[in-house]
Each structure stands twice: as structure tokens, then as C-alpha cells.
The first five atom37 places (N, CA, C, CB, O) and aatype in JSON, in Angstrom:
{
  "aatype": [12, 14, 0, 10, 16, 7, 19, 8, 8, 19, 15, 10, 16, 19, 16, 3, 19, 3, 1, 15, 19, 14, 17, 18, 6, 1, 19, 10, 7, 13, 16, 6, 13, 6, 1, 19, 3, 7, 7, 6, 7, 0, 10, 1, 11, 19, 10, 10, 1, 7, 14, 7, 9, 7, 9, 19, 10, 0, 10, 19, 5, 8, 14, 19, 15, 3, 1, 19, 7, 13, 3, 6, 15, 8, 14, 7, 10, 3, 8, 10, 15, 13, 15, 19, 14, 3, 6, 11, 15, 10, 3, 3, 17, 0, 6, 1, 10, 16, 6, 8, 7, 19, 16, 13, 15, 14, 19, 16, 0, 6, 8, 16, 15, 16, 7, 0, 0, 19, 19, 19, 13, 1, 3, 14, 3, 7, 9, 5, 10, 6, 10, 17, 0, 0, 0, 14, 15],
  "atom_mask": [
    [1, 1, 1, 1, 1],
    [1, 1, 1, 1, 1],
    [1, 1, 1, 1, 1],
    [1, 1, 1, 1, 1],
    [1, 1, 1, 1, 1],
    [1, 1, 1, 0, 1],
    [1, 1, 1, 1, 1],
    [1, 1, 1, 1, 1],
    [1, 1, 1, 1, 1],
    [1, 1, 1, 1, 1],
    [1, 1, 1, 1, 1],
    [1, 1, 1, 1, 1],
    [1, 1, 1, 1, 1],
    [1, 1, 1, 1, 1],
    [1, 1, 1, 1, 1],
    [1, 1, 1, 1, 1],
    [1, 1, 1, 1, 1],
    [1, 1, 1, 1, 1],
    [1, 1, 1, 1, 1],
    [1, 1, 1, 1, 1],
    [1, 1, 1, 1, 1],
    [1, 1, 1, 1, 1],
    [1, 1, 1, 1, 1],
    [1, 1, 1, 1, 1],
    [1, 1, 1, 1, 1],
    [1, 1, 1, 1, 1],
    [1, 1, 1, 1, 1],
    [1, 1, 1, 1, 1],
    [1, 1, 1, 0, 1],
    [1, 1, 1, 1, 1],
    [1, 1, 1, 1, 1],
    [1, 1, 1, 1, 1],
    [1, 1, 1, 1, 1],
    [1, 1, 1, 1, 1],
    [1, 1, 1, 1, 1],
    [1, 1, 1, 1, 1],
    [1, 1, 1, 1, 1],
    [1, 1, 1, 0, 1],
    [1, 1, 1, 0, 1],
    [1, 1, 1, 1, 1],
    [1, 1, 1, 0, 1],
    [1, 1, 1, 1, 1],
    [1, 1, 1, 1, 1],
    [1, 1, 1, 1, 1],
    [1, 1, 1, 1, 1],
    [1, 1, 1, 1, 1],
    [1, 1, 1, 1, 1],
    [1, 1, 1, 1, 1],
    [1, 1, 1, 1, 1],
    [1, 1, 1, 0, 1],
    [1, 1, 1, 1, 1],
    [1, 1, 1, 0, 1],
    [1, 1, 1, 1, 1],
    [1, 1, 1, 0, 1],
    [1, 1, 1, 1, 1],
    [1, 1, 1, 1, 1],
    [1, 1, 1, 1, 1],
    [1, 1, 1, 1, 1],
    [1, 1, 1, 1, 1],
    [1, 1, 1, 1, 1],
    [1, 1, 1, 1, 1],
    [1, 1, 1, 1, 1],
    [1, 1, 1, 1, 1],
    [1, 1, 1, 1, 1],
    [1, 1, 1, 1, 1],
    [1, 1, 1, 1, 1],
    [1, 1, 1, 1, 1],
    [1, 1, 1, 1, 1],
    [1, 1, 1, 0, 1],
    [1, 1, 1, 1, 1],
    [1, 1, 1, 1, 1],
    [1, 1, 1, 1, 1],
    [1, 1, 1, 1, 1],
    [1, 1, 1, 1, 1],
    [1, 1, 1, 1, 1],
    [1, 1, 1, 0, 1],
    [1, 1, 1, 1, 1],
    [1, 1, 1, 1, 1],
    [1, 1, 1, 1, 1],
    [1, 1, 1, 1, 1],
    [1, 1, 1, 1, 1],
    [1, 1, 1, 1, 1],
    [1, 1, 1, 1, 1],
    [1, 1, 1, 1, 1],
    [1, 1, 1, 1, 1],
    [1, 1, 1, 1, 1],
    [1, 1, 1, 1, 1],
    [1, 1, 1, 1, 1],
    [1, 1, 1, 1, 1],
    [1, 1, 1, 1, 1],
    [1, 1, 1, 1, 1],
    [1, 1, 1, 1, 1],
    [1, 1, 1, 1, 1],
    [1, 1, 1, 1, 1],
    [1, 1, 1, 1, 1],
    [1, 1, 1, 1, 1],
    [1, 1, 1, 1, 1],
    [1, 1, 1, 1, 1],
    [1, 1, 1, 1, 1],
    [1, 1, 1, 1, 1],
    [1, 1, 1, 0, 1],
    [1, 1, 1, 1, 1],
    [1, 1, 1, 1, 1],
    [1, 1, 1, 1, 1],
    [1, 1, 1, 1, 1],
    [1, 1, 1, 1, 1],
    [1, 1, 1, 1, 1],
    [1, 1, 1, 1, 1],
    [1, 1, 1, 1, 1],
    [1, 1, 1, 1, 1],
    [1, 1, 1, 1, 1],
    [1, 1, 1, 1, 1],
    [1, 1, 1, 1, 1],
    [1, 1, 1, 1, 1],
    [1, 1, 1, 0, 1],
    [1, 1, 1, 1, 1],
    [1, 1, 1, 1, 1],
    [1, 1, 1, 1, 1],
    [1, 1, 1, 1, 1],
    [1, 1, 1, 1, 1],
    [1, 1, 1, 1, 1],
    [1, 1, 1, 1, 1],
    [1, 1, 1, 1, 1],
    [1, 1, 1, 1, 1],
    [1, 1, 1, 1, 1],
    [1, 1, 1, 0, 1],
    [1, 1, 1, 1, 1],
    [1, 1, 1, 1, 1],
    [1, 1, 1, 1, 1],
    [1, 1, 1, 1, 1],
    [1, 1, 1, 1, 1],
    [1, 1, 1, 1, 1],
    [1, 1, 1, 1, 1],
    [1, 1, 1, 1, 1],
    [1, 1, 1, 1, 1],
    [1, 1, 1, 1, 1],
    [1, 1, 1, 1, 1]
  ],
  "atom_positions": [
    [[0.85, -1.18, 0.0], [0.0, 0.0, 0.0], [0.89, 1.24, 0.0], [-0.96, 0.0, 1.22], [1.88, 1.28, 0.73]],
    [[0.56, 2.25, -0.81], [1.32, 3.5, -0.79], [1.17, 4.2, 0.56], [0.85, 4.43, -1.93], [0.16, 4.05, 1.24]],
    [[2.19, 4.96, 0.94], [2.2, 5.61, 2.25], [1.5, 6.96, 2.23], [3.62, 5.78, 2.72], [1.57, 7.7, 1.25]],
    [[0.82, 7.26, 3.33], [0.34, 8.61, 3.61], [1.3, 9.19, 4.64], [-1.17, 8.62, 4.13], [1.63, 8.52, 5.62]],
    [[1.76, 10.41, 4.43], [2.77, 10.97, 5.32], [2.23, 12.02, 6.28], [3.88, 11.56, 4.51], [2.99, 12.56, 7.09]],
    [[0.96, 12.33, 6.21], [0.38, 13.32, 7.11], [-0.79, 14.02, 6.45], [0.0, 0.0, 0.0], [-1.16, 13.7, 5.33]],
    [[-1.36, 14.96, 7.16], [-2.45, 15.77, 6.62], [-1.82, 17.09, 6.16], [-3.6, 16.01, 7.68], [-1.17, 17.78, 6.96]],
    [[-2.0, 17.44, 4.91], [-1.42, 18.68, 4.38], [-2.26, 19.9, 4.74], [-1.27, 18.59, 2.87], [-1.74, 20.89, 5.25]],
    [[-3.56, 19.82, 4.48], [-4.44, 20.94, 4.83], [-5.87, 20.46, 4.96], [-4.33, 22.06, 3.78], [-6.23, 19.36, 4.52]],
    [[-6.67, 21.3, 5.57], [-8.11, 21.09, 5.67], [-8.76, 22.32, 5.07], [-8.57, 20.85, 7.18], [-8.38, 23.45, 5.4]],
    [[-9.73, 22.11, 4.18], [-10.46, 23.23, 3.57], [-11.87, 23.29, 4.13], [-10.49, 23.1, 2.02], [-12.58, 22.29, 4.19]],
    [[-12.26, 24.48, 4.53], [-13.61, 24.7, 5.02], [-14.29, 25.73, 4.12], [-13.6, 25.18, 6.5], [-13.7, 26.77, 3.81]],
    [[-15.51, 25.44, 3.71], [-16.28, 26.41, 2.93], [-16.92, 27.39, 3.9], [-17.35, 25.7, 2.06], [-17.59, 27.0, 4.85]],
    [[-16.72, 28.66, 3.63], [-17.29, 29.73, 4.46], [-18.12, 30.65, 3.57], [-16.17, 30.53, 5.2], [-17.96, 30.66, 2.35]],
    [[-18.99, 31.42, 4.18], [-19.82, 32.33, 3.39], [-19.14, 33.65, 3.11], [-21.13, 32.58, 4.11], [-19.49, 34.34, 2.15]],
    [[-18.15, 34.03, 3.95], [-17.49, 35.32, 3.78], [-16.07, 35.23, 4.34], [-18.29, 36.45, 4.48], [-15.89, 35.26, 5.56]],
    [[-15.06, 35.13, 3.47], [-13.69, 35.02, 3.95], [-13.27, 36.28, 4.71], [-12.73, 34.78, 2.79], [-12.45, 36.2, 5.63]],
    [[-13.82, 37.43, 4.34], [-13.45, 38.66, 5.03], [-13.96, 38.7, 6.47], [-13.98, 39.86, 4.27], [-13.43, 39.46, 7.28]],
    [[-14.95, 37.91, 6.78], [-15.44, 37.78, 8.16], [-14.71, 36.65, 8.87], [-16.97, 37.54, 8.18], [-14.34, 36.78, 10.04]],
    [[-14.49, 35.53, 8.17], [-13.94, 34.32, 8.81], [-12.45, 34.42, 9.1], [-14.19, 33.14, 7.93], [-12.0, 33.99, 10.17]],
    [[-11.67, 34.98, 8.17], [-10.21, 35.05, 8.37], [-9.86, 35.79, 9.66], [-9.54, 35.74, 7.18], [-9.11, 35.25, 10.47]],
    [[-10.38, 37.0, 9.89], [-10.04, 37.68, 11.14], [-10.48, 36.91, 12.38], [-10.66, 39.06, 11.16], [-9.8, 36.97, 13.41]],
    [[-11.59, 36.18, 12.3], [-12.06, 35.39, 13.44], [-11.05, 34.29, 13.76], [-13.45, 34.78, 13.15], [-10.67, 34.12, 14.92]],
    [[-10.6, 33.54, 12.75], [-9.63, 32.46, 12.97], [-8.29, 33.03, 13.46], [-9.42, 31.65, 11.69], [-7.6, 32.38, 14.25]],
    [[-7.92, 34.21, 12.99], [-6.67, 34.83, 13.45], [-6.81, 35.28, 14.91], [-6.3, 36.03, 12.56], [-5.95, 34.99, 15.74]],
    [[-7.88, 35.99, 15.2], [-8.08, 36.57, 16.53], [-8.35, 35.5, 17.58], [-9.22, 37.55, 16.51], [-7.73, 35.51, 18.65]],
    [[-9.27, 34.58, 17.3], [-9.7, 33.62, 18.3], [-8.73, 32.46, 18.44], [-11.08, 33.1, 17.96], [-8.39, 32.07, 19.56]],
    [[-8.27, 31.9, 17.32], [-7.43, 30.69, 17.38], [-5.95, 30.95, 17.11], [-7.94, 29.68, 16.41], [-5.14, 30.03, 17.24]],
    [[-5.59, 32.16, 16.73], [-4.18, 32.49, 16.53], [-3.59, 32.03, 15.21], [0.0, 0.0, 0.0], [-2.37, 31.95, 15.08]],
    [[-4.43, 31.73, 14.22], [-3.93, 31.37, 12.89], [-3.35, 32.6, 12.22], [-5.06, 30.74, 12.02], [-3.67, 33.73, 12.58]],
    [[-2.48, 32.37, 11.22], [-1.85, 33.45, 10.48], [-2.06, 33.24, 8.99], [-0.35, 33.54, 10.82], [-1.76, 32.18, 8.45]],
    [[-2.57, 34.27, 8.32], [-2.76, 34.19, 6.87], [-1.4, 34.21, 6.18], [-3.64, 35.37, 6.36], [-0.53, 35.0, 6.54]],
    [[-1.21, 33.31, 5.19], [0.02, 33.35, 4.42], [-0.18, 33.33, 2.91], [0.89, 32.2, 4.82], [0.78, 33.5, 2.17]],
    [[-1.4, 33.11, 2.45], [-1.65, 33.17, 1.02], [-3.12, 33.45, 0.78], [-1.22, 31.85, 0.33], [-4.0, 32.99, 1.51]],
    [[-3.38, 34.23, -0.28], [-4.76, 34.59, -0.61], [-4.93, 34.5, -2.13], [-5.12, 36.03, -0.1], [-4.12, 35.01, -2.89]],
    [[-6.01, 33.82, -2.54], [-6.39, 33.75, -3.94], [-7.74, 34.42, -4.04], [-6.42, 32.26, -4.49], [-8.74, 33.92, -3.52]],
    [[-7.77, 35.57, -4.69], [-9.0, 36.35, -4.73], [-9.28, 36.75, -6.17], [-8.89, 37.6, -3.83], [-8.66, 37.66, -6.71]],
    [[-10.23, 36.05, -6.77], [-10.6, 36.34, -8.14], [-11.52, 37.54, -8.26], [0.0, 0.0, 0.0], [-11.93, 37.89, -9.37]],
    [[-11.84, 38.17, -7.16], [-12.7, 39.34, -7.2], [-14.18, 38.97, -7.07], [0.0, 0.0, 0.0], [-14.52, 37.81, -6.82]],
    [[-15.01, 39.94, -7.25], [-16.46, 39.76, -7.1], [-16.97, 38.65, -8.01], [-17.19, 41.07, -7.4], [-16.69, 38.66, -9.21]],
    [[-17.72, 37.71, -7.46], [-18.32, 36.64, -8.23], [-17.38, 35.49, -8.57], [0.0, 0.0, 0.0], [-17.76, 34.6, -9.32]],
    [[-16.17, 35.49, -8.03], [-15.21, 34.41, -8.29], [-14.85, 33.71, -6.99], [-13.94, 34.96, -8.98], [-15.12, 34.22, -5.9]],
    [[-14.24, 32.56, -7.11], [-13.79, 31.81, -5.93], [-12.75, 32.63, -5.18], [-13.21, 30.44, -6.34], [-11.85, 33.22, -5.78]],
    [[-12.89, 32.64, -3.86], [-11.92, 33.32, -2.99], [-11.42, 32.3, -1.99], [-12.56, 34.56, -2.26], [-12.21, 31.55, -1.42]],
    [[-10.11, 32.26, -1.78], [-9.53, 31.28, -0.87], [-8.39, 31.93, -0.09], [-9.03, 30.03, -1.63], [-7.57, 32.66, -0.65]],
    [[-8.36, 31.65, 1.23], [-7.3, 32.16, 2.08], [-6.69, 30.98, 2.82], [-7.83, 33.24, 3.06], [-7.4, 30.16, 3.42]],
    [[-5.35, 30.89, 2.78], [-4.64, 29.84, 3.49], [-4.09, 30.4, 4.79], [-3.5, 29.24, 2.62], [-3.46, 31.46, 4.81]],
    [[-4.34, 29.67, 5.87], [-3.9, 30.08, 7.2], [-3.05, 28.97, 7.81], [-5.12, 30.39, 8.12], [-3.29, 27.78, 7.57]],
    [[-2.06, 29.35, 8.59], [-1.23, 28.38, 9.29], [-1.53, 28.48, 10.77], [0.29, 28.61, 9.01], [-1.6, 29.57, 11.34]],
    [[-1.72, 27.31, 11.4], [-2.02, 27.28, 12.82], [-0.79, 27.46, 13.67], [0.0, 0.0, 0.0], [0.3, 27.05, 13.28]],
    [[-0.95, 28.07, 14.84], [0.19, 28.29, 15.73], [0.68, 26.98, 16.34], [-0.18, 29.28, 16.84], [-0.11, 26.22, 16.91]],
    [[1.96, 26.71, 16.21], [2.54, 25.54, 16.85], [2.2, 24.22, 16.21], [0.0, 0.0, 0.0], [2.63, 23.17, 16.69]],
    [[1.43, 24.23, 15.13], [1.08, 22.99, 14.46], [1.35, 23.15, 12.98], [-0.41, 22.61, 14.71], [1.33, 24.26, 12.45]],
    [[1.59, 22.05, 12.31], [1.92, 22.11, 10.9], [0.73, 22.19, 9.98], [0.0, 0.0, 0.0], [0.91, 22.28, 8.76]],
    [[-0.48, 22.15, 10.5], [-1.65, 22.09, 9.63], [-1.95, 23.44, 8.98], [-2.86, 21.62, 10.43], [-1.8, 24.51, 9.58]],
    [[-2.37, 23.35, 7.75], [-2.82, 24.52, 7.01], [-4.33, 24.44, 6.91], [-2.14, 24.61, 5.59], [-4.89, 23.39, 6.59]],
    [[-4.98, 25.55, 7.18], [-6.43, 25.64, 7.08], [-6.75, 26.55, 5.9], [-7.07, 26.17, 8.41], [-6.31, 27.71, 5.86]],
    [[-7.51, 26.03, 4.95], [-7.95, 26.85, 3.81], [-9.4, 27.23, 4.02], [-7.76, 26.08, 2.45], [-10.26, 26.36, 4.22]],
    [[-9.68, 28.51, 3.98], [-11.05, 28.99, 4.06], [-11.44, 29.39, 2.64], [-11.2, 30.19, 5.07], [-10.81, 30.25, 2.03]],
    [[-12.5, 28.76, 2.13], [-12.89, 28.93, 0.73], [-14.3, 29.52, 0.66], [-12.82, 27.59, -0.03], [-15.23, 29.02, 1.29]],
    [[-14.41, 30.59, -0.13], [-15.71, 31.2, -0.38], [-16.04, 30.95, -1.85], [-15.72, 32.74, -0.04], [-15.39, 31.5, -2.74]],
    [[-17.04, 30.12, -2.1], [-17.45, 29.82, -3.46], [-18.33, 30.96, -3.99], [-18.21, 28.47, -3.52], [-19.05, 31.6, -3.23]],
    [[-18.27, 31.21, -5.32], [-19.0, 32.34, -5.85], [-20.52, 32.22, -5.75], [-18.62, 32.55, -7.26], [-21.2, 33.22, -5.54]],
    [[-21.05, 31.03, -5.91], [-22.49, 30.85, -5.84], [-22.76, 29.66, -4.94], [-23.1, 30.64, -7.26], [-22.18, 28.58, -5.11]],
    [[-23.63, 29.85, -4.0], [-23.95, 28.76, -3.09], [-25.39, 28.89, -2.65], [-23.01, 28.75, -1.87], [-25.86, 29.98, -2.3]],
    [[-26.1, 27.77, -2.68], [-27.48, 27.78, -2.19], [-27.57, 27.13, -0.82], [-28.4, 27.06, -3.18], [-28.66, 26.9, -0.3]],
    [[-26.41, 26.84, -0.23], [-26.4, 26.25, 1.1], [-26.78, 27.31, 2.11], [-25.02, 25.65, 1.43], [-26.38, 28.47, 2.02]],
    [[-27.56, 26.88, 3.07], [-28.03, 27.84, 4.06], [-27.05, 27.99, 5.22], [-29.37, 27.43, 4.59], [-26.82, 29.11, 5.66]],
    [[-26.49, 26.95, 5.69], [-25.57, 27.03, 6.81], [-25.02, 25.66, 7.11], [0.0, 0.0, 0.0], [-25.5, 24.65, 6.59]],
    [[-24.02, 25.63, 7.93], [-23.37, 24.37, 8.26], [-24.33, 23.46, 9.02], [-22.11, 24.62, 9.09], [-25.08, 23.91, 9.88]],
    [[-24.29, 22.18, 8.69], [-25.09, 21.18, 9.39], [-24.31, 19.88, 9.41], [-26.49, 20.99, 8.7], [-24.19, 19.19, 8.4]],
    [[-23.78, 19.55, 10.58], [-22.95, 18.36, 10.69], [-23.72, 17.06, 10.49], [-22.29, 18.33, 12.03], [-23.11, 15.99, 10.4]],
    [[-25.04, 17.13, 10.42], [-25.81, 15.91, 10.19], [-25.9, 15.55, 8.7], [-27.21, 16.08, 10.76], [-26.4, 14.47, 8.36]],
    [[-25.43, 16.43, 7.82], [-25.39, 16.13, 6.39], [-24.04, 15.52, 6.03], [-25.66, 17.41, 5.54], [-23.05, 15.77, 6.73]],
    [[-23.97, 14.73, 4.96], [-22.69, 14.16, 4.56], [-21.63, 15.24, 4.36], [-22.85, 13.34, 3.27], [-21.91, 16.32, 3.83]],
    [[-20.43, 14.94, 4.8], [-19.32, 15.89, 4.71], [-18.67, 16.04, 6.07], [0.0, 0.0, 0.0], [-18.61, 15.09, 6.84]],
    [[-18.2, 17.2, 6.35], [-17.51, 17.48, 7.6], [-18.46, 17.4, 8.79], [-16.85, 18.86, 7.55], [-19.55, 17.97, 8.75]],
    [[-18.07, 16.69, 9.83], [-18.84, 16.69, 11.08], [-18.29, 17.78, 11.99], [-18.77, 15.29, 11.78], [-19.04, 18.63, 12.47]],
    [[-16.99, 17.76, 12.23], [-16.34, 18.8, 13.02], [-14.84, 18.73, 12.8], [-16.69, 18.66, 14.52], [-14.33, 17.75, 12.25]],
    [[-14.14, 19.75, 13.23], [-12.69, 19.81, 13.16], [-12.19, 19.92, 14.59], [-12.18, 21.0, 12.27], [-12.62, 20.8, 15.34]],
    [[-11.28, 19.02, 14.97], [-10.81, 18.97, 16.35], [-9.32, 19.31, 16.41], [-11.07, 17.58, 16.95], [-8.52, 18.78, 15.64]],
    [[-8.96, 20.19, 17.34], [-7.57, 20.57, 17.57], [-7.11, 19.99, 18.9], [-7.4, 22.13, 17.55], [-7.84, 20.05, 19.89]],
    [[-5.92, 19.43, 18.94], [-5.35, 18.9, 20.18], [-4.77, 20.02, 21.02], [-4.26, 17.85, 19.87], [-4.19, 20.97, 20.49]],
    [[-4.95, 19.9, 22.32], [-4.3, 20.8, 23.27], [-3.54, 19.92, 24.27], [-5.35, 21.74, 24.0], [-3.86, 18.74, 24.42]],
    [[-2.54, 20.48, 24.95], [-1.66, 19.65, 25.78], [-2.34, 18.9, 26.94], [-0.61, 20.51, 26.34], [-1.99, 17.75, 27.22]],
    [[-3.31, 19.56, 27.59], [-3.89, 18.93, 28.79], [-5.19, 19.64, 29.15], [-2.9, 18.97, 29.98], [-5.57, 20.62, 28.52]],
    [[-5.86, 19.13, 30.17], [-7.15, 19.71, 30.57], [-7.01, 21.13, 31.09], [-7.8, 18.84, 31.63], [-7.92, 21.94, 30.91]],
    [[-5.9, 21.46, 31.72], [-5.65, 22.84, 32.17], [-5.68, 23.79, 30.97], [-4.28, 22.94, 32.91], [-6.17, 24.92, 31.07]],
    [[-5.15, 23.32, 29.84], [-5.17, 24.13, 28.62], [-6.6, 24.41, 28.17], [-4.39, 23.43, 27.49], [-6.89, 25.49, 27.64]],
    [[-7.5, 23.45, 28.38], [-8.9, 23.68, 28.03], [-9.48, 24.82, 28.85], [-9.73, 22.4, 28.24], [-10.26, 25.63, 28.34]],
    [[-9.1, 24.9, 30.12], [-9.56, 26.01, 30.96], [-9.03, 27.34, 30.43], [-9.12, 25.8, 32.44], [-9.74, 28.34, 30.4]],
    [[-7.75, 27.34, 30.0], [-7.15, 28.55, 29.42], [-7.87, 28.95, 28.14], [-5.65, 28.34, 29.14], [-8.14, 30.13, 27.91]],
    [[-8.19, 27.95, 27.3], [-8.92, 28.22, 26.07], [-10.33, 28.74, 26.38], [-9.0, 26.95, 25.2], [-10.83, 29.63, 25.68]],
    [[-10.96, 28.2, 27.39], [-12.29, 28.67, 27.76], [-12.24, 30.16, 28.11], [-12.85, 27.86, 28.96], [-13.15, 30.91, 27.75]],
    [[-11.19, 30.59, 28.81], [-11.03, 32.01, 29.13], [-10.86, 32.83, 27.85], [-9.83, 32.22, 30.07], [-11.45, 33.9, 27.7]],
    [[-10.04, 32.32, 26.93], [-9.81, 33.03, 25.67], [-11.1, 33.15, 24.85], [-8.71, 32.32, 24.84], [-11.41, 34.21, 24.32]],
    [[-11.83, 32.05, 24.76], [-13.09, 32.07, 24.01], [-14.07, 33.08, 24.62], [-13.73, 30.67, 23.97], [-14.75, 33.81, 23.9]],
    [[-14.12, 33.11, 25.94], [-14.97, 34.07, 26.65], [-14.55, 35.5, 26.31], [-14.9, 33.83, 28.17], [-15.4, 36.35, 26.04]],
    [[-13.23, 35.76, 26.33], [-12.73, 37.1, 26.0], [-13.16, 37.56, 24.61], [-11.21, 37.13, 26.09], [-13.37, 38.75, 24.38]],
    [[-13.3, 36.61, 23.68], [-13.65, 36.94, 22.31], [-15.14, 36.76, 22.01], [-12.84, 36.1, 21.35], [-15.56, 36.82, 20.86]],
    [[-15.94, 36.53, 23.07], [-17.38, 36.44, 22.9], [-17.86, 35.2, 22.17], [0.0, 0.0, 0.0], [-18.93, 35.21, 21.57]],
    [[-17.06, 34.13, 22.21], [-17.43, 32.9, 21.53], [-18.18, 31.99, 22.51], [-16.16, 32.17, 20.97], [-17.7, 31.72, 23.61]],
    [[-19.34, 31.54, 22.11], [-20.12, 30.6, 22.92], [-19.51, 29.22, 22.79], [-21.63, 30.59, 22.48], [-19.13, 28.81, 21.69]],
    [[-19.39, 28.5, 23.91], [-18.76, 27.18, 23.9], [-19.37, 26.31, 24.98], [-17.24, 27.28, 24.1], [-20.03, 26.78, 25.91]],
    [[-19.14, 24.99, 24.83], [-19.62, 24.05, 25.83], [-18.72, 24.12, 27.06], [-19.65, 22.6, 25.25], [-17.59, 24.59, 26.98]],
    [[-19.21, 23.65, 28.19], [-18.31, 23.51, 29.33], [-17.26, 22.44, 29.02], [-19.09, 23.15, 30.64], [-17.47, 21.61, 28.14]],
    [[-16.14, 22.47, 29.74], [-15.15, 21.4, 29.59], [-15.83, 20.12, 30.02], [-13.85, 21.67, 30.45], [-16.31, 20.0, 31.15]],
    [[-15.88, 19.15, 29.09], [-16.58, 17.9, 29.39], [-15.7, 16.71, 29.06], [-17.88, 17.82, 28.6], [-14.84, 16.77, 28.19]],
    [[-15.94, 15.63, 29.78], [-15.28, 14.36, 29.47], [-16.03, 13.74, 28.31], [-15.25, 13.39, 30.72], [-17.11, 13.17, 28.49]],
    [[-15.47, 13.85, 27.11], [-16.13, 13.4, 25.89], [-16.13, 11.89, 25.78], [-15.45, 14.01, 24.68], [-17.14, 11.28, 25.45]],
    [[-15.02, 11.31, 26.06], [-14.87, 9.86, 25.9], [-14.41, 9.27, 27.23], [-13.87, 9.51, 24.74], [-13.21, 9.19, 27.51]],
    [[-15.36, 8.88, 28.02], [-15.01, 8.4, 29.36], [-14.1, 7.19, 29.31], [-16.26, 8.06, 30.13], [-13.31, 6.99, 30.24]],
    [[-14.18, 6.38, 28.26], [-13.29, 5.21, 28.18], [-11.84, 5.64, 27.99], [-13.72, 4.29, 27.02], [-10.93, 4.91, 28.4]],
    [[-11.59, 6.8, 27.37], [-10.22, 7.27, 27.18], [-9.83, 8.34, 28.18], [-10.05, 7.8, 25.77], [-8.64, 8.62, 28.36]],
    [[-10.8, 8.93, 28.83], [-10.52, 9.99, 29.79], [-10.24, 11.34, 29.15], [0.0, 0.0, 0.0], [-9.81, 12.26, 29.84]],
    [[-10.47, 11.47, 27.84], [-10.24, 12.74, 27.16], [-11.3, 13.76, 27.56], [-10.25, 12.54, 25.63], [-12.42, 13.41, 27.93]],
    [[-10.93, 15.03, 27.49], [-11.86, 16.13, 27.79], [-11.88, 17.07, 26.59], [-11.45, 16.88, 29.09], [-10.88, 17.22, 25.9]],
    [[-13.02, 17.72, 26.35], [-13.17, 18.59, 25.19], [-13.93, 19.86, 25.51], [-13.88, 17.85, 24.07], [-14.66, 19.95, 26.5]],
    [[-13.74, 20.85, 24.65], [-14.55, 22.06, 24.6], [-15.02, 22.17, 23.16], [-13.73, 23.36, 25.08], [-14.22, 22.03, 22.23]],
    [[-16.31, 22.42, 22.96], [-16.89, 22.51, 21.62], [-17.43, 23.93, 21.41], [-18.02, 21.45, 21.42], [-18.04, 24.51, 22.3]],
    [[-17.18, 24.47, 20.21], [-17.66, 25.8, 19.86], [-17.84, 25.87, 18.35], [-16.68, 26.91, 20.36], [-17.56, 24.9, 17.65]],
    [[-18.3, 27.0, 17.85], [-18.56, 27.13, 16.41], [-17.94, 28.42, 15.87], [-20.08, 27.12, 16.13], [-17.82, 29.43, 16.56]],
    [[-17.56, 28.34, 14.59], [-17.01, 29.53, 13.93], [-18.16, 30.41, 13.44], [-16.08, 29.13, 12.74], [-19.32, 30.08, 13.68]],
    [[-17.88, 31.53, 12.75], [-18.96, 32.43, 12.32], [-19.99, 31.8, 11.39], [-18.36, 33.61, 11.64], [-21.11, 32.28, 11.3]],
    [[-19.62, 30.71, 10.67], [-20.57, 30.02, 9.81], [-21.24, 28.84, 10.5], [-19.88, 29.54, 8.56], [-22.01, 28.12, 9.87]],
    [[-20.97, 28.65, 11.77], [-21.58, 27.55, 12.51], [-20.83, 26.24, 12.38], [0.0, 0.0, 0.0], [-21.33, 25.21, 12.83]],
    [[-19.64, 26.25, 11.78], [-18.85, 25.02, 11.67], [-18.39, 24.63, 13.06], [-17.63, 25.2, 10.7], [-17.82, 25.44, 13.79]],
    [[-18.65, 23.38, 13.42], [-18.32, 22.92, 14.76], [-16.82, 22.67, 14.88], [-19.11, 21.64, 15.1], [-16.23, 21.94, 14.08]],
    [[-16.22, 23.28, 15.89], [-14.81, 23.11, 16.2], [-14.69, 22.56, 17.61], [-14.03, 24.46, 16.06], [-15.57, 22.77, 18.45]],
    [[-13.6, 21.85, 17.86], [-13.43, 21.19, 19.15], [-11.98, 21.32, 19.58], [-13.86, 19.69, 19.07], [-11.06, 21.25, 18.76]],
    [[-11.79, 21.5, 20.86], [-10.45, 21.45, 21.47], [-10.41, 20.18, 22.29], [-10.15, 22.74, 22.35], [-11.27, 19.98, 23.14]],
    [[-9.43, 19.33, 22.06], [-9.35, 17.98, 22.62], [-8.11, 17.82, 23.48], [-9.35, 16.93, 21.51], [-7.0, 18.05, 23.02]],
    [[-8.31, 17.43, 24.74], [-7.19, 17.15, 25.65], [-7.22, 15.66, 25.98], [-7.28, 18.02, 26.96], [-8.16, 15.17, 26.62]],
    [[-6.2, 14.95, 25.55], [-6.12, 13.52, 25.87], [-5.94, 13.35, 27.37], [-4.95, 12.83, 25.09], [-5.46, 14.24, 28.07]],
    [[-6.33, 12.19, 27.86], [-6.18, 11.9, 29.28], [-4.69, 11.81, 29.62], [-6.91, 10.57, 29.66], [-3.88, 11.41, 28.79]],
    [[-4.34, 12.2, 30.84], [-2.93, 12.06, 31.24], [-2.49, 10.6, 31.18], [-2.72, 12.62, 32.66], [-3.25, 9.69, 31.5]],
    [[-1.25, 10.4, 30.76], [-0.77, 9.01, 30.67], [-0.22, 8.52, 31.98], [0.28, 8.88, 29.6], [0.22, 7.37, 32.07]]
  ]
}
């Protein structure tokens, strides 16, 4: 079997890159490093790099869309989860989310069999995002 060497990027469809990019920069600390902007009525895409992680997040605004909003119950993306070092980090993230007016779940034990804890919240388009702290080893 051919090898997979990692995840290069994740692309999320958004309704307005000019609204979403600053949110991902301000709230999650991503940094824009490339923009493809065909202008009014064309595909717009912004590539962001996450702090401390190698993942690239592409936010894509399609020129025409009849989609109303994100719904994880439809085929496609359910949610995007970011790892954090420990449960204390989830408390720190909860403070940061509060500072930026982001509604989020309480820190919860998501998978009691693994002991992991999570915080769940949504971006401006309602895309579900999660912060995941694995159980201490």
C-alpha cells in the first residue's frame, strides 16, 4: 500500500472570507500566508497556518452557493478537532473564548473510556470546532 505521510491541509467552505479570516486569526491564533482572490463573483480562498502545528487551514468562499448554513448531520464534515496539551489548557482556552465572545460548551469528558476532555464551539458560519485534551498518561 502507498504511504500517507500526514495531513497537508483542511479546507472549510465559508460564506465570507473577510469575516472568517479575522475570526480564525483573533480567536485561534492562525496566520494568513496566502490569498487567492478572483474578485467579485469568483472563488476566494485564504490559506492560514495554525500556531505551533503544521496544519494549514484553507477557508474557501465559493461564488455561488445555495447552502443555508453548516449542518454536521449532512454528509461531509462533522467537526474539526484541535489537540491541546492537557485539561488545564482547556480552561485557558475557555477564558480566551470568553474574552472573544465565543459561545462554547463547558469542559466535558467526551470519551469516558479514554478519559479525554473537550470544549466545543462554532465559527462564524456555525462550523463545529473542538479542542481535545487527551487523558494524562
